[in-house]
N, C-alpha and C positions, 0 to 999 in steps of 0.2 A: 260387516254383516255378511253372514254366510247365505248362499243361495242354494238350498238343498234341492229345489225344483229345477235348477239349472246348473248341472255339474260343470259345464264349460266355464260359466261365469264364476263359479266358485274357484276353479283352477286358476283363472286369470287374476282373481283377487289375491290368492295365495302367492301367485307369481310376482305380483307387485311387492309384497312383503319380502320375498326372497331376493328380489332384485336390489332392494334398498341395502341389503347386507353384503352385496358383492363389492370387492375391492377393484373397481374399474373407474376410469375417468368420469367425472360428473356429467360431461357433455354427452358421452355415449349412454350413460345411465338415463339421462333425461330424454334422449331420443327414443330409447327402448320403452321407457315409461309412457311416452305419448302414444307409441304404437299399441301398447297393452290397453291404454284407455280407449283408443279408437276401436279395438276389437271388442272391448266390453260393451261399447255403445251398439255395435252391430249385433252381438249375440244376445243382448237384452231383448232385442226385437224378434228373435226367432221363437216361434211357438211349436208345440208338438205336431201340429198339422203339417208344418213345413219339413219335418223330418220323417214323414210317413213314407213307406216303401222300403224294400230291403236294402237297396243301394245306399240311400241316404242314412238309414239306421246304421249300416256298417261304417259309414264315414264318421257319423257322430260318435259311435262307440270307439272308433279308432282314435278320435280326438281325446276322449276321456282317458283311454288307456295310455296314450302317449303323454298326456298331461300329468297323470298321476306318476308315471315313470319318471318324467322330468323333475317333478317336485322331490322325489326320492333322491335323484342324482344331486340336486341342489343342496341337499342336507349333508352329502358326503364331504368329509374333510380331506379325502384323498384326491379330490378334483379341484384344480385351482380356479380362480375367478374367471380367467380368460376363457377356459374351456367351458365353464358354466354359461358364460355369455353366448358362446356359439350354440349351445343346446337351446337356450331361450330363443335366439334368433331363428333357428331351424323350426322350432315349434310354432312361432308366430307366422312364419312363412306358410306353414301347413294349414293353420286355421284360417289364415287370410284367404287362401285359395279355396278351402272347403266352404266358406260362407256363400260363394257364388253357386255352389251345388244346391245348397238348401234354398236359395232364393230363385233358382232356375234362371240365372242371369248369364248363361254361357254363350248366348247368341253372338255377341261381338267376337269372341274367340273363334267360333265355328265359321263366321263370315271371314275372319282374317285367314283361317286355314284354307278356305276355298279360293280366296284371292291370291294367296301365296302359290297355290297349285297353278292357277291361271297365269300369274306373272312368270313363274318358272318355265311353263310350257312355251309362252311367247318369247321369253329370253333365249331359250335353247333353239327355238325355230328361227329367230331373227339374227342372232349373233354371228353365225358362220360367215355370212356374206362380207362382213367388215373385219371380223377378228379371227376368222378361221375356225374350222370344226374342232380342232384340238383344244382351243380356248374354252368353248362351250362345254366340252366333255369334262374339263377340269371341275366344273361346277355340279356335275351330276351327283357326286357323293355328298357335298354340302346340302344340296337340295333334298336328297333322300333323308339325310340326317335331320334336316330342319323340319321336314314334313312329319317324319316319325316322332320327333321330339315334341312338336306342337300337339299332335294327336294324343301323346302321353302326358301333355301339360307340363313339360319341362322347360325351364328358362333357357336351357341350351338350345332348344328348337327356335326360340325367339331370336337368339343371337345369330344362329345360322341364317334365318330368314332375313334379318336386317343386313347381313353380309351381302346378300343378293341384291338388296335395294339399290345401292349406288351404281353397280355395274348394269343393272336393268335400265336405270335412267340413262346411262351413257349410251347403251345400244339404241334405246328409243330416240335419243337426241340425234344420233347419226342417221337413222332412217328418216326422221322428220326433216332434217336438213336436206337429205337426198330428195324427199318428196317436194319440198319448196323449190328446189332447183328444177325438178321435173315439171312443176306447174309453170315455171317461168320459161323453160326451154323444152316443152313436151316432145315435139317431133325429134329434136336432136337427141334427147336422152333415150327415147324409144329406139331409134336407129342404132345408137351406140350400144345399148343393152342387147339388142338383137345380134349385133356383130360380135359382142363379147361372149354371149351365150351360144352363138351359132344356132339360133332359133328363129322361126318366123316372127314377123312384126306383131301379129296378134298375140302370140305367147309372150313376147317381150313387153307388151302393154300390161299384161297381167303382173309381171314382176316389177313394173314401174309403179303401178297403182296400188296393188294390194298390200305389199309390205309396209309402206308408210301409214296406211290405214290401221294395220295391226300395231304399228309403233305407237299410234295415238292411244290405242286401247292399252298397250303395255305401260305407257306413261301414266294413264289414269289408274290402272290397276295397281301399279307400284305405290303411288301416293295413298290410295285408299287402303291398300294392304297395310302399309306402315301405320296409318292412323288407327285401324282396328286392332292391330297387334300391340301397339303401344298402349291403347286403351285397355287391353286385356292382360297386361303384365301381372296384375295382382292375382290372376286366376292360375298362374303358373308356379311350379315348385322349383 
């Protein structure tokens, strides 16, 4: 049954028919079919009020244009089934991400981006003490690429952010271990730190107390960041 009032739903139904004709393994076909069915359920619930506004209208029009272009490509005899499968997967990725625009459900992603920025800043600030300044500088480019990629809603940004996750945990663990030792041997650690830094005891106390506290924040922000970004994967292209 055609859905003239919902062009995206109509495209998805046509896509199901085109998919059945592709010469690809049945398991992959079944997986894609389930994805199409899931998107149909989502887009059945979208009404005109949810695509009001210039930006949302552009996104919706972009889906219909891409969808119609995809259906034309799927009719071509000059494109093999494997290539057609790639086109279908790319389109499904696009409409999966667009759905969250229409529903105004991008808050988890925005929270994840802010937590990634916080985690990165704490990591850069805390890592030189144990791993050296050069080590932390190596991560400046991945951090920049990750932040930029997430803001542009690219899956590449997610991969860069998750690359920071384990090393941030490692740095946090080193400082927390240092903090536990400081609690157990406070005066000795303070005097050792003052001697190492060549600073007065009062300043040494700052370096003994504050970094482990920030390390606890880093530990928490890393885990919460990973949770929100993982939760937001479908919003990325």
